[in-house]
C-alpha positions as CSV (number, residue, x, y, z in Angstrom):
1,M,35.8,20.7,-9.8
2,E,35.0,24.2,-11.1
3,P,32.8,26.3,-8.8
4,G,31.6,29.7,-9.9
5,K,31.3,28.1,-14.0
6,K,27.9,29.3,-15.4
7,I,26.1,26.5,-17.0
8,Q,22.9,26.2,-19.0
9,A,20.3,24.0,-17.9
10,N,16.4,23.3,-18.8
11,G,16.5,27.2,-20.1
12,T,18.2,28.7,-17.4
13,E,21.5,29.9,-16.1
14,V,22.9,27.6,-12.8
15,T,26.2,29.2,-11.6
16,L,28.1,25.7,-10.1
17,P,28.7,25.9,-6.2
18,D,32.0,25.5,-4.2
19,I,31.4,22.4,-2.2
20,K,33.2,21.5,0.4
21,M,32.0,18.4,1.9
22,L,29.7,15.4,0.6
23,V,28.0,13.1,2.7
24,I,26.7,9.5,0.6
25,S,23.5,7.8,2.2
26,G,21.8,5.0,-0.2
27,C,23.9,5.1,-3.5
28,N,27.1,4.4,-4.8
29,P,28.3,7.4,-6.7
30,W,31.3,5.5,-7.5
31,N,29.2,3.4,-9.5
32,H,26.8,5.1,-11.6
33,H,28.7,8.2,-12.5
34,Q,31.1,8.6,-15.5
35,D,35.4,8.5,-15.9
36,R,36.6,7.5,-13.0
37,N,40.1,9.6,-12.7
38,R,38.0,12.7,-13.3
39,M,36.2,11.5,-9.6
40,K,39.4,10.8,-8.4
41,L,40.7,14.3,-8.9
42,A,36.8,16.1,-7.5
43,F,37.2,13.7,-4.4
44,R,40.5,15.8,-3.7
45,K,39.3,18.9,-3.6
46,L,36.8,17.7,-1.2
47,Q,37.6,18.5,2.5
48,T,35.5,16.2,4.3
49,V,33.4,12.8,2.6
50,V,31.2,11.0,5.2
51,N,29.7,7.7,3.4
52,I,26.7,5.7,4.9
53,D,26.6,2.0,3.8
54,F,26.7,-1.8,4.9
55,A,29.2,-2.8,1.9
56,W,32.7,-1.9,1.0
57,T,31.8,-0.1,-2.0
58,A,34.5,2.0,-4.2
59,A,32.2,5.1,-2.3
60,C,33.9,4.3,1.3
61,R,37.0,3.7,0.0
62,F,37.8,7.2,-1.3
63,S,35.6,8.7,2.1
64,D,37.6,9.9,5.2
65,I,34.6,8.9,7.3
66,V,32.5,5.6,7.1
67,L,29.3,5.1,9.1
68,P,28.4,1.5,9.3
69,A,24.6,1.3,8.3
70,C,22.5,-1.9,8.8
71,T,20.9,-4.2,6.3
72,Q,17.5,-4.1,5.4
73,Y,17.0,-7.3,7.2
74,E,18.0,-5.4,10.8
75,R,15.6,-3.0,10.9
76,N,11.8,-2.2,10.4
77,D,10.6,-1.1,7.5
78,L,7.7,-1.1,4.3
79,D,8.3,-1.8,0.9
80,V,6.0,-2.4,-2.2
81,Y,6.1,-5.1,-4.3
82,G,4.8,-5.1,-8.3
83,S,7.2,-3.2,-9.6
84,Y,5.6,-0.4,-11.4
85,S,2.3,-1.8,-11.2
86,G,2.6,-0.7,-7.0
87,R,0.6,-4.4,-6.5
88,G,0.9,-4.1,-2.6
89,L,2.4,-3.1,0.8
90,I,5.2,-5.8,2.7
91,A,6.0,-5.5,6.1
92,M,9.5,-5.8,6.7
93,H,9.7,-6.8,10.2
94,K,13.1,-6.6,11.8
95,L,14.8,-10.2,12.0
96,V,17.4,-9.2,14.1
97,D,19.0,-6.7,16.3
98,P,22.0,-4.6,14.3
99,L,24.9,-6.7,14.5
100,Y,28.4,-5.3,15.4
101,H,28.7,-1.5,15.4
102,S,26.1,-0.9,12.9
103,K,23.3,1.2,13.0
104,T,20.0,2.0,10.8
105,D,19.9,5.1,8.9
106,F,17.6,6.6,11.2
107,D,19.7,6.4,14.4
108,I,22.8,7.8,12.6
109,C,20.9,10.7,11.4
110,R,19.3,11.2,14.6
111,E,22.4,10.5,16.9
112,L,23.9,13.4,14.5
113,C,21.1,15.4,14.7
114,K,21.4,15.1,18.7
115,R,25.4,16.6,18.5
116,F,24.0,19.7,16.1
117,G,21.4,20.2,19.1
118,K,18.3,19.4,16.2
119,E,17.2,15.7,17.3
120,K,13.9,16.7,18.1
121,E,13.5,18.2,14.7
122,Y,15.0,15.6,12.9
123,T,12.8,13.1,14.5
124,R,9.4,14.4,15.1
125,G,9.9,12.8,18.3
126,M,8.7,10.0,16.4
127,D,10.8,6.9,17.0
128,D,11.4,4.3,13.7
129,M,8.6,2.3,14.5
130,Q,6.0,5.4,15.0
131,W,7.5,6.6,11.9
132,V,6.6,3.4,9.8
133,K,3.0,3.6,11.2
134,M,2.3,7.6,10.3
135,L,4.3,6.3,6.6
136,Y,1.5,3.9,6.7
137,D,-1.5,5.5,8.0
138,N,-0.6,8.4,5.8
139,C,-1.2,5.9,3.2
140,K,-4.1,4.9,4.4
141,T,-5.7,8.1,4.2
142,A,-4.8,9.5,0.2
143,N,-6.5,6.3,-0.6
144,K,-9.6,5.9,1.3
145,D,-12.0,6.5,-1.9
146,K,-9.9,3.9,-3.9
147,F,-10.1,0.9,-1.7
148,N,-10.0,0.0,2.1
149,M,-6.5,-0.7,4.1
150,P,-6.8,-2.5,7.6
151,D,-5.5,-0.3,10.6
152,F,-1.8,-0.6,11.0
153,E,-1.5,-3.4,13.5
154,M,-3.5,-5.6,11.6
155,F,-1.3,-5.2,8.1
156,W,1.9,-5.6,10.1
157,E,0.6,-8.6,12.0
158,K,-0.3,-10.0,8.5
159,G,3.2,-8.9,7.0
160,V,1.3,-8.4,3.3
161,L,-1.6,-6.2,1.7
162,D,-2.4,-6.5,-1.7
163,F,-4.5,-3.9,-3.5
164,G,-6.2,-6.0,-5.8
165,V,-6.3,-6.2,-9.4
166,G,-6.2,-2.6,-11.2
167,K,-7.3,-1.4,-14.7
168,P,-5.2,-1.8,-17.2
169,F,-2.9,1.6,-17.4
170,V,-3.0,3.4,-20.8
171,R,-0.5,6.6,-21.1
172,H,-2.4,9.7,-21.9
173,A,-5.4,8.1,-21.8
174,S,-7.8,10.9,-21.3
175,F,-6.1,13.5,-24.1
176,R,-6.6,10.7,-26.4
177,E,-10.5,10.3,-25.3
178,D,-10.8,14.5,-25.4
179,P,-7.2,16.8,-26.6
180,E,-9.4,19.6,-26.1
181,I,-10.4,19.0,-22.5
182,N,-7.2,17.1,-20.8
183,P,-4.5,18.9,-22.8
184,L,-1.0,17.9,-22.2
185,G,1.8,19.7,-20.2
186,T,3.3,21.4,-23.2
187,P,3.0,24.8,-24.3
188,S,0.1,24.0,-27.3
189,G,-1.1,21.6,-25.4
190,F,-0.3,18.7,-28.0
191,I,1.9,16.0,-28.8
192,E,4.6,18.6,-30.2
193,I,7.6,17.2,-32.9
194,F,9.0,20.9,-32.9
195,S,9.4,23.2,-29.3
196,R,9.3,26.4,-29.6
197,K,10.2,27.3,-26.0
198,I,13.4,24.6,-26.7
199,D,13.9,26.2,-29.9
200,H,13.9,30.0,-28.3
201,Y,16.9,28.9,-25.9
202,G,19.2,28.8,-28.6
203,Y,21.2,25.8,-27.7
204,Q,23.8,24.2,-29.7
205,H,23.2,20.8,-28.7
206,C,19.3,20.7,-28.3
207,Q,17.4,22.8,-30.8
208,G,13.6,22.8,-31.5
209,H,13.2,19.4,-32.8
210,P,15.0,15.9,-33.1
211,M,17.8,16.2,-35.4
212,W,21.7,14.6,-35.4
213,F,24.6,15.4,-33.9
214,E,28.1,14.6,-34.5
215,K,29.3,13.1,-31.3
216,E,32.3,14.4,-29.2
217,E,33.8,10.6,-30.1
218,R,32.2,7.9,-32.5
219,S,33.4,4.2,-33.6
220,H,33.3,3.3,-37.4
221,G,35.1,6.1,-38.6
222,G,34.0,9.0,-36.2
223,P,36.3,11.5,-34.3
224,G,38.7,9.6,-32.4
225,S,38.2,6.5,-34.2
226,E,42.4,6.6,-35.6
227,K,43.5,5.7,-32.2
228,F,40.4,4.0,-30.3
229,P,38.6,2.0,-32.7
230,L,36.2,-0.1,-30.9
231,W,32.9,1.2,-29.6
232,L,32.6,-0.4,-25.6
233,Q,28.8,-0.5,-24.6
234,S,28.1,-1.0,-21.3
235,C,24.4,-1.8,-20.9
236,H,22.5,-3.4,-18.0
237,P,23.7,-6.8,-16.7
238,D,21.2,-9.6,-17.1
239,K,22.7,-11.4,-13.2
240,R,22.6,-8.3,-11.1
241,L,20.7,-5.2,-11.0
242,H,23.3,-2.3,-11.6
243,S,25.9,-3.2,-9.0
244,Q,23.7,-4.8,-6.6
245,M,25.0,-7.8,-5.2
246,C,28.3,-7.8,-7.6
247,E,30.4,-8.5,-4.2
248,S,28.6,-12.0,-3.5
249,D,29.5,-15.5,-4.5
250,F,27.3,-15.1,-7.1
251,R,29.7,-13.3,-8.9
252,E,31.5,-16.3,-9.8
253,T,28.8,-17.6,-12.1
254,Y,29.7,-15.3,-14.5
255,T,33.0,-13.8,-14.0
256,V,36.5,-15.0,-16.2
257,N,39.9,-15.0,-14.6
258,E,37.8,-13.6,-11.6
259,R,37.2,-10.3,-14.0
260,E,34.0,-8.7,-15.3
261,P,33.5,-10.7,-19.2
262,C,34.2,-8.0,-21.8
263,Y,32.6,-9.8,-25.2
264,M,33.6,-9.2,-28.4
265,S,33.6,-10.3,-31.8
266,P,36.0,-13.1,-32.9
267,E,37.4,-11.2,-35.9
268,D,38.5,-8.3,-33.4
269,A,39.6,-11.3,-31.0
270,K,41.9,-12.6,-33.5
271,S,43.5,-9.6,-35.0
272,R,44.8,-8.8,-31.3
273,G,45.9,-12.5,-30.8
274,I,43.3,-12.6,-28.1
275,K,42.0,-16.1,-27.2
276,D,38.5,-16.8,-25.1
277,G,39.2,-16.8,-21.1
278,D,42.0,-14.4,-21.7
279,L,42.5,-11.5,-19.7
280,V,42.6,-7.9,-21.5
281,R,43.4,-4.4,-21.2
282,V,40.7,-2.2,-22.5
283,F,41.5,1.3,-22.5
284,N,41.8,4.9,-23.9
285,D,42.9,8.4,-22.5
286,R,40.6,8.3,-19.7
287,G,41.3,5.1,-17.8
288,Q,42.3,1.5,-18.7
289,L,40.7,-1.2,-17.2
290,L,41.4,-5.4,-16.9
291,A,38.6,-7.7,-17.9
292,G,38.0,-11.6,-19.2
293,A,37.6,-12.2,-22.8
294,V,34.6,-13.8,-23.9
295,I,34.7,-14.2,-27.8
296,S,30.7,-14.3,-29.7
297,E,29.1,-14.5,-33.0
298,D,26.9,-12.3,-31.1
299,F,28.6,-9.0,-31.8
300,P,29.8,-7.6,-35.2
301,A,33.7,-6.2,-35.3
302,G,34.3,-2.7,-33.5
303,V,32.0,-3.2,-30.8
304,I,32.8,-5.0,-27.4
305,R,30.5,-4.9,-24.4
306,I,31.4,-4.8,-20.4
307,E,28.4,-4.0,-18.5
308,E,27.6,-1.6,-15.9
309,G,27.4,-1.7,-12.7
310,A,30.7,-3.4,-12.2
311,W,33.0,-2.3,-8.8
312,Y,35.6,0.0,-9.8
313,G,39.2,-1.8,-8.0
314,P,41.6,0.3,-8.7
315,L,45.2,-1.2,-8.3
316,N,46.2,2.2,-6.0
317,E,44.8,5.6,-5.5
318,K,47.2,7.0,-8.1
319,I,45.4,9.0,-11.3
320,G,45.3,6.0,-14.3
321,A,45.6,3.6,-12.0
322,I,44.5,1.0,-14.0
323,C,41.0,-1.3,-12.6
324,T,41.7,-4.5,-11.7
325,Y,38.0,-5.9,-11.9
326,G,36.9,-4.3,-15.2
327,D,34.6,-1.4,-14.5
328,P,33.2,0.8,-17.7
329,N,33.2,3.8,-16.2
330,T,36.8,4.0,-16.2
331,V,37.0,5.0,-19.5
332,T,33.9,6.4,-20.1
333,L,33.2,10.3,-21.3
334,D,32.0,12.7,-18.5
335,I,30.0,14.9,-20.7
336,P,26.4,16.3,-20.7
337,T,24.2,14.8,-23.3
338,S,23.0,18.3,-24.2
339,E,22.3,22.0,-22.2
340,L,19.1,21.1,-21.8
341,A,19.1,17.9,-19.9
342,N,22.5,17.4,-18.8
343,A,22.5,13.6,-18.8
344,T,24.7,11.6,-18.3
345,S,26.2,9.5,-22.2
346,A,28.2,6.8,-21.0
347,N,27.4,4.9,-24.4
348,T,29.4,7.4,-26.4
349,C,32.5,5.6,-25.6
350,I,35.8,4.2,-27.8
351,V,38.4,2.3,-26.7
352,N,41.0,0.1,-28.0
353,M,41.6,-3.3,-26.4
354,E,44.9,-5.6,-26.4
355,K,45.9,-9.1,-24.7
356,F,47.0,-8.2,-21.0
357,T,50.9,-9.8,-20.6
358,G,52.9,-9.4,-17.6
359,E,52.5,-9.8,-13.7
360,V,48.7,-10.3,-12.8
361,P,47.1,-7.8,-9.9
362,P,44.8,-8.8,-7.7
363,V,41.5,-8.0,-8.0
364,T,40.8,-4.9,-5.4
365,S,36.8,-4.4,-5.3
366,F,36.2,-6.4,-2.7
367,G,36.9,-7.6,0.8
368,G,36.6,-4.1,2.8
369,P,39.4,-2.2,4.2
370,I,42.5,-2.4,4.7
371,M,43.1,-3.0,8.8
372,V,45.8,-0.6,10.6
373,S,46.8,-0.8,14.7
């Protein structure tokens, strides 16, 4: 959006580059970024967008070229289990060959590199199974002093490797035991409430110690709340992992009127003539979306919730088009948390809401591309 602009980031000055091409693989930026209409403008400035995926996400919708990747069931791979505990390894055996015209990510990149004359450099002379074996053997070598791992062939046949029960993890345990011998990575080596280093940056939004800063916008009497009095929460859903599986039939177990639920207090619903199950339009100056009303005593007046991960489904490609399914990032604010981290600030979001009237548009988030002859 702003090539050449200089910004502050973690104590350094960064010049924003002039990006002309974007290749997306293994993620869906049209889910986890803020302000959909600003993203539309940004994508229009790119000359080429290539997306590698196995599902028709919103990122595919806004791409010039989509390369169909196969699923994890159509390739050989490794995976870990035990979440943060790192309990063991799983041999992900290919169940079927890639269906239709899809390819593994490895083969897609290999085929591209072949056309660039760089296939040998990319593959290092190995096929996908040789890569899987190399990754396993590297893990075995790195952990040889901690626990024994069988040869790759034995592991691959068995299908699972349990590392065993480890010791309970205590963060900064060595520091707690002897802070002088085992200092932290801070300038003083200790836990710092005040940071001379950060204070030296002179940042407006992140000074030397934790403190309150007025938000760009805030409900309940804060900036902008006269026009948009509701605080929109966009917390993690309990029925999917971010956006994963939103396109599956399981969606029917929690959607309202085929849309993402919008939770609200009885007071906010009554004052707007909204009943449980009604379609509502949630909006601010950045965008608008449709959602299904769920009235609950669990929410105080002035607070509504639409969980993140809902797939973006604009009515059309125009700037300001309503999201037909209920993606909260249609209305979230795209500003950095501070000059230090430049992280996202989706929870700073105020909106208004009304009962939707008129012709109800179909949900456009799912179902794949439009086929043309």
